[in-house]
KOLLUM-649069 format. One record per residue (C-alpha): residue in three letters; y, z, x. Coordinates in steps of 0.25 Angstrom, whole numbers, plus 2048, in hexadecimal, padded with zeros to 3 digits. Each point is the difference from the previous one (the first is absolute). Layout:
N
alaYZX ...
This chain:
631
met800800800 lys80E7FE804 pro80780D805 ile8098077F6 arg80E802805 leu80580E7FD asp80F8037FF gly80080C7F7 arg8067F87F4 ser7F77F57FC leu7F2805800 thr7F87FB7F3 arg7F48057F9 ala7F97F3804 gln80380280E leu7FC80E801 val7F27FC7FA asp7FF7F580B val80280B80A ala7F78097FA tyr7F57F6801 gly8027FC80E ala80E7F9802 his80880480C val80E804800 glu80C7FD809 leu80D808801 asp80D7F97FC glu80880180E thr80D8007F9 arg7FD80E7FA leu7FC80780D pro80F803804 ala8028087F3 val7F3807803 ala80480380E arg80E8057FC ala7FA80B7F7 ala7F780580B asp80C80080A phe8098077F6 leu7F580B7FF ala7FF80280F glu80F801801 gln80080B7F5 val7F5808807 arg8087FF80D arg80C8057F9 glu7F780C7FA glu8037FC7F2 pro7F68077F6 ile7F87F47F8 tyr7F58037F7 gly7F37FB806 val8067FD80D ser80580E805 thr7FB8087F4 gly7F28037FA phe7FB7F97F4 gly7FF8047F1 ser80180F7FF asn80280180F ala80D7F77FF asp80980D803 arg7F980280D leu8077F980C leu7FA7FB80D gly80480880C ala8027FC80E his7F2803805 arg7F38057FB leu7FF80F7FF arg7F1800803 glu8027FA80D gln80680E805 leu7F18057FE pro7F880180D gly7F67F4801 glu8067F87F4 pro7FD7F1804 lys80C7F7801 ser7FF7F57F6 gly8097F6806 glu8077FD7F2 thr80D8047FC leu8018097F3 his8057F47F9 glu7F47F8804 glu7F780B7FD leu8068027F2 gln7FD7F17FC arg7F2800806 asn7FD80D7F9 leu8057FB7F3 ile7F67F4801 ile7F4808805 thr80180C7F6 his8037F77F4 ala7F37F7802 val7F88087F7 cys7FB7F77F5 val7F18017FB gly7F67F77F9 glu7FB7F2802 pro80A7F7808 phe8087F57F9 ala7FB7F2802 pro8067F980C glu8097F77F7 val80780C7FA val80380680E arg8057F2805 ala8097FF7F4 met80580F803 leu8037FC80F cys8077F37FB ile8098087F6 arg80380A80B ile8057F680A asn8087F97F6 thr80880C7FB leu80280480E leu8077F3803 arg80B8047F6 gly80680780C his80380D7FA ser7F4808805 gly80380380E ile7F37FB806 arg8017F880E val7FD7F2800 ala7F580280A val7F88097F6 leu8027F67F5 gln7FB7F5809 ala7F4809803 leu7FD8027F1 thr8017F17FE ala7F67FD80C met7F680A7FA leu8007F97F3 asn7FF7F2806 ala7F580580A gly7F78047F4 val80080F803 val7FF8067F2 pro80280F800 val7F68087F8 val8088067F4 pro7F88097F7 gln8057FE7F1 leu80380F7FC gly80C807805 ser80E7FA7FB val8088077F5 gly80A7F4800 ala80C808806 ser80480180A gly7FA7F3800 asp7F27FE804 leu80180A80C ala7F1802802 pro7FA7F27FF leu80C7FA808 ser7FD80A80B his7F27FB801 leu8077F2803 ala80980680A ile7F6809807 val7F87F4805 leu80D7FA806 leu80180D808 gly7F27FE805 gly7F980A7F6 gly7F97FF7F3 glu7F67F57FD ala8017F27FE trp7F77F47FC tyr8007F580B glu7F77F37FF gly7F78077F6 gln7FF80D808 arg80580E7FC leu80680580D pro80980C805 gly80E7FB7FF ala8027FF80F gln7F47F8802 ala8047F67F5 leu80D7FE807 glu7FA7FF80D asn7F67F57FB ala80B7F97FA gly80880080D leu80B8097FA glu80680D806 pro80380D7F8 val80F8037FE arg80880D802 leu80A8037F4 ser80E803801 tyr80B8057F7 lys7FC7FF7F1 glu7F57F6803 gly7F58087FA leu8088027F4 ala8037F27FF leu7F17FC801 asn7FB80A7F6 asn80B8017F6 gly7FF7F57F5 thr7F97FB7F4 ala7F77F6808 gln7F28057FA met8048007F2 leu8077F3802 ala7F57F9807 cys7F68057F5 gly8097FC7F5 val8037F1806 leu7F17FE802 ala7FC8067F3 leu80A7F77F9 his7FC7F4807 arg7F28027FB leu8048047F2 glu8087F37FF glu7F37F8802 met7F98097F6 leu80B7FD7F6 asp7FC7F2801 thr7F2803800 ala8018087F3 asp8077F57F9 leu7F57F7804 ala7F58097FC ala8078027F2 ala8017F07FF met7F17FF803 thr7FD80B7F6 leu8097F97F5 asp7F97F3802 ala7F28077FF phe8068067F3 ala8057F37FB gly80D8087FE arg80D7FD7F9 leu80B7FB809 gly80C8017F6 ala80380E806 phe8047FA80D ala8097F57FB glu80D7FF808 glu8098017F3 val7F980D7FD his80380780E ala80E7FB800 leu80380A7F5 arg7FC80C809 pro8037FA80E his7FB80B809 pro7FE7F880D gly7F2804803 gln7FC7FE7F1 val8067F2800 his7F97FD80E val7F28047FB ala8017F87F3 ala8047F3808 his7F580380A leu7F68017F5 arg8047F37FA arg7FF7F980D leu7F2806803 leu7FB7FC7F3 glu8067F2800 gly7F57F67FC ser7F780A7F9 thr7F97FB7F3 leu7FA80E7FE ser80D8087FE asp8067FD7F2 ile7F37F97FB pro7FF8007F1 tyr7F880C7FB his7F57F97F9 leu7FC7F880D val7FC80D807 pro7F18037FE arg7FA80E801 phe7F5804809 arg7F28027FB pro7F4803808 trp7F87F5806 gln7F37FD7F9 pro7F57F6803 gly8057F77F4 ser80F801802 trp8027F2806 asp7FB7F27FE thr7FF7FA80E pro7FB80480D glu80E800806 ser8058097F5 gln7F4809800 ala80480480E leu80C8077FA arg80180F801 phe8058027F2 asp8007FC7F2 ile80C7FE7F8 gly8048017F1 trp80B8027F5 asp8018067F2 trp8047F77F5 val80B8057F7 pro7FB7FE7F1 leu8097F97F6 glu80280D7F8 gln80580880C arg80C7F6802 his8088047F4 gly80F802805 arg7FC7FA80E glu7FF7F27FC lys80C7FC808 phe7FA80680D tyr7F27F97FE gln8087F37FE arg80480280F phe7F4807805 arg7F27FD7FC pro7F980A7F9 phe7F780580B arg80080D807 gly7FB80080E gly80480880C lys8108007FF lys8068087F5 his8097FA7F6 gln80D807805 pro80C7FB807 gln80180A80B asp7F780680A ser7FF80F804 tyr80B806809 ser7F87FF80D leu8017F17FE arg80D7FE7F8 cys80880A808 ile7FD7FB80E pro80E7FB803 gln80680E7FB val7F6808808 his7FE7F780D gly80F7FD7FF ala80480F800 val7F880280C arg8077F4807 asp80D8077FD ala7FC80D806 ala7FB7F880D ala80E7F8800 gln80780D800 ala7F880680B ala8027F3808 arg80F8017FF val80080F805 leu7F67FC80C glu8097F4804 val80C809801 glu7F880A808 leu7FA7F680A asn80E7FE806 ala80680E7FE leu80280B80A thr7F780B7FD asp80180A80B asn80980C803 pro80A803805 ile8087F37FF val8087FC80C phe80D7F97FF pro8047FD80E asp80C7F77FD ala8068097F5 asp80E805804 lys7FE80E7FC pro80680D806 his7F3808800 val7F27FC804 glu7FB8067F3 glu8077F47F9 gln7F97F6809 val7F2807800 ile7FE8037F1 ser7F48077FA ala7FD7F97F3 gly7F37FE7F8 his7FC7F1802 phe7F2805803 his7FE8057F2 gly7F57F87FA met8048027F1 pro8057F17FD leu7F27FB805 ala7F980C7FA leu8057FD7F2 ala7FE7F1801 met7F2803804 ser7FE80A7F5 tyr8047F47F6 val7F67F7806 lys7F580B801 ala8018027F1 ser7FF7F17FD ile7F37FE808 pro7F78077F6 val8077F97F5 leu7FC7F2806 ala7F2805803 ser7FE8067F2 ile8047F37F8 ser7F77F8809 glu7F480A7FD arg8037FF7F1 arg7FF7F1801 leu7F3801808 asn7FB80A7F5 lys8037F67F5 leu7F87F6807 val7F4808800 asp8018077F3 pro7FA7F77F4 ala8098077F6 thr80C7FA807 asn7FC7F4809 asp8017F67F5 gly7F27FB7FF leu7FB80180E pro7F3807803 ala80080F802 phe80280380F leu8017F1802 ile7F17FE801 gly7F67F97F7 asn7F680C800 glu7F67F97F7 asp7F580A804 ser80980C7FF thr7FE80480F glu80E7FC806 ser80D808802 gly8087F4805 his80F804804 met7FF80E7F8 ile80180980C val80B7F7807 gln8098067F5 tyr7FC80E804 thr8047FD80E ala80E7FB7FC ala80280C7F7 ala7FD80A80B ile80A7F980A val80B8007F5 asn7FE80F7FD asp80080280F leu80D7F8801 ser8068087F5 ser7FD80D806 arg8077FC80D ala80D7FB7F8 met80780D800 pro80D7FE808 ala80080880D ser80F7FE800 val80280B7F5 tyr7F980B809 ser80A80480B ile7FA80B80A pro80B805809 thr7FE80080F ser80680480E ala80380E7FB asn8077FB7F4 ala80A7F8808 glu7F97F47FA asp8008067F2 his7FE7F37F8 val7F77F5805 ser7FB7F37F9 met7F17FF803 gly8027F1800 ala7F67FF80B asn7F58057F7 glu8067F77F5 ala7FF7F3808 arg7F3803806 his7FA8037F2 val8057F27FB leu7FA7F980C gly7F38067FD met8017FE7F1 val8047F1801 ala7F27FE807 asp7F98067F4 leu8087F87F6 gly7FA7F4807 lys7F28057FD val8038017F1 leu8067F2800 gly7F37FB808 leu7F78067F5 glu8087F97F5 leu8007F3807 tyr7F1802802 thr7FE8037F2 ala8097F57FA ala7F97F5808 gln7F38047F9 ala8078007F3 leu8077F3802 asp7F37F9804 leu7FA8057F3 arg80C7FD7F7 arg8027F2806 asp7F17FD7FF met7FE8057F2 ile80B7F77FA asn7FC7F4808 ala7F28027FC ala8057FF7F1 arg8087F4804 asp7F37F9806 leu7F88047F4 ala80A7FA7F7 arg8007F3808 arg7F27FE800 asn7FC8047F2 gly8057FF7F2 pro80580C7F8 glu7F28057FD ala7FE80580E leu80D807800 ala7FD8057F2 ala7F4807806 lys809808809 val8088057F4 leu7FD80D7F8 gly8038017F1 ala7FD7F27FC pro7FE7FF7F1 gly7F17FC7FD glu8008007F0 arg80D7FA7FB ala8007F1803 ala80F7FF7FE ala80380B80A his7F67FB80A ala8067F27FF ala80E807803 phe7F980880C met7FB7F3806 ala80D7F97FE glu80780B807 thr7F580080B glu8027F2802 gly80F802802 leu7FD80B80B arg7F67F7806 ala80A7F4801 glu80B809806 leu7F680580B ala7FA7F3803 gly80E7FA801 ala80580A80A asp8017FF80F glu7F8809808 phe80580E7FF arg80680680D pro80980B805 gly80D7FE806 val8017F880D ala80480C809 val7F68097F9 ala7F57F6802 ala80380080F ala7FF80F801 his7F38007F8 ala7FA7F580A ala80480980B ile7F980C7FA arg7F47F77FD glu7FF7FB80E ala7FD80E804 ile7FA8067F4 pro7F67F97F7 phe8008027F1 leu7F880C7FB glu7F47F97F9 arg7F880C7FF asp80280E806 arg7FF80180F ala80680A80B met80F7FF7FE asp80580A80B gly8027F580A glu8077F77F6 val80980A7FC ala80480380E leu8027F1803 ala8097FF7F3 val80980B806 his8007F980D leu8047F37FA val80C8077FA glu80380880D glu8007F3808 gly8087F87F6 thr7F57F57FE val8007FF7F1 leu810801800 ser8017F580A ala7F77F77F9 ala8088027F3 arg80D7FE808 ala7FB7F3806 ala7FD7FA7F3 leu80E8037FB ala8067FA80D 
């Protein structure tokens, strides 16, 4: 990949994702003089013995403690001489005592993103770090030295102190890091990469560990994956709609112009595109047959006898049409799989409203993250060029490390993820339930011998994941626990929030994979059942189709004649139809699934298939196929 040029002002989410997955970075040389000016300014203030927080004072609740001229303990007999100044010791101790996270380490892409964010914010020139240290941090990133950063330990103010200390400690030759696939002591990783550890000067430890890089990295990577999941969710919904022979009026452009939430309008338009070319959606009710179990005498040719189902309708007798004559002039009096109603259930009809609201939550988070990517987030802030009479007005302690803007944005996204997973699971459940699947077989399997479960337990798995996501959706941002002896008495917990979202997006993908897996099975059955009726109508007269209809009158000749005439009308309409098919993009996505996972003719082990369906979503295989069809 082409190196990403960092200047502290123009880093994008897409660029950060590229760096996370391996792109190198380079520093904008025009920004380095400002970086050097801030470092030189601090050195001058120390020379003048000006008290500056985090430079010549302690940190947090120790801010009222000033550094002396020499170490008191050096007056003790036998005390070893460190060779460091007190200012250097202060910064080194800050890093080595703050690197105390626990738990499983973050994935390398998260840590690389954290490094990139930290480098970019330091380029703003208000942190007081020396150019040489910034260059060393950049060299570590580009060399592929990835610090081991355990996931648990940040409260999201003063920034991500503990995890960022795990980044910085490797730069000092401590901690652990991954290098070329090996987990090594930090000093060894640097040596193997041909790098030297650094020695920190004024405020440099504070500049390295005071900021929002962990929550921002997790948030950006989570949002990158969520945006793919949003398109995948629309695709899964479209495949399910085609499998239901759903009604498309609810997605019309003029409908959503009357309630123009951006996400809702987008989803409705996306569904219309995905379903372009479908002759299953909006099909007349009476053309959709209902599943019946296969029997040895179900079909009349060897080819049709190989089908895995039988089909049928109910005929509506003349005496039951009173007051409904106009309806039965438009729709033939046959009840098959599709109910005679102009609207589908909410999980189908309200896809734009639900998916769209989640998109709007993601869009709000994107706005916050994009501001944060090029913001200064450490403390105190150095203004070396300000013409002020007192140093306190040039080195200002503020609160840019506080992660609440990110935390609340992530809380919004966090609450939306179970919503998207839940409506997906509800669609999956409708597909397998014979009471709600509009004439498909129970659990999407023929089960003529009563021995098969089909996709029954797939829904259980989806339900379990949705419940787990829902239990994790409680916002961490509403629970502040004070730290640093109450000097830091209100914190954001944004690091936990963003970390939760990153994990939850992955589980959302599992639910969508299960819906696609199930919808592909349902789509095969729906398409094949309707086309089997079409083929029967093309090769036979109305008698063959009449044999598939229950409720035909057998005694009154006039009624029977009316029944046969109406059956002939049904036959002619089916015979004259083109082959029934899903939308072009849906068909491409279905083909991508079928290339990896065959139709479930009879019960077989499904564990590998379920894992593969999830993988196809994680890797974007199904979504890419649909996008290619729309290109």
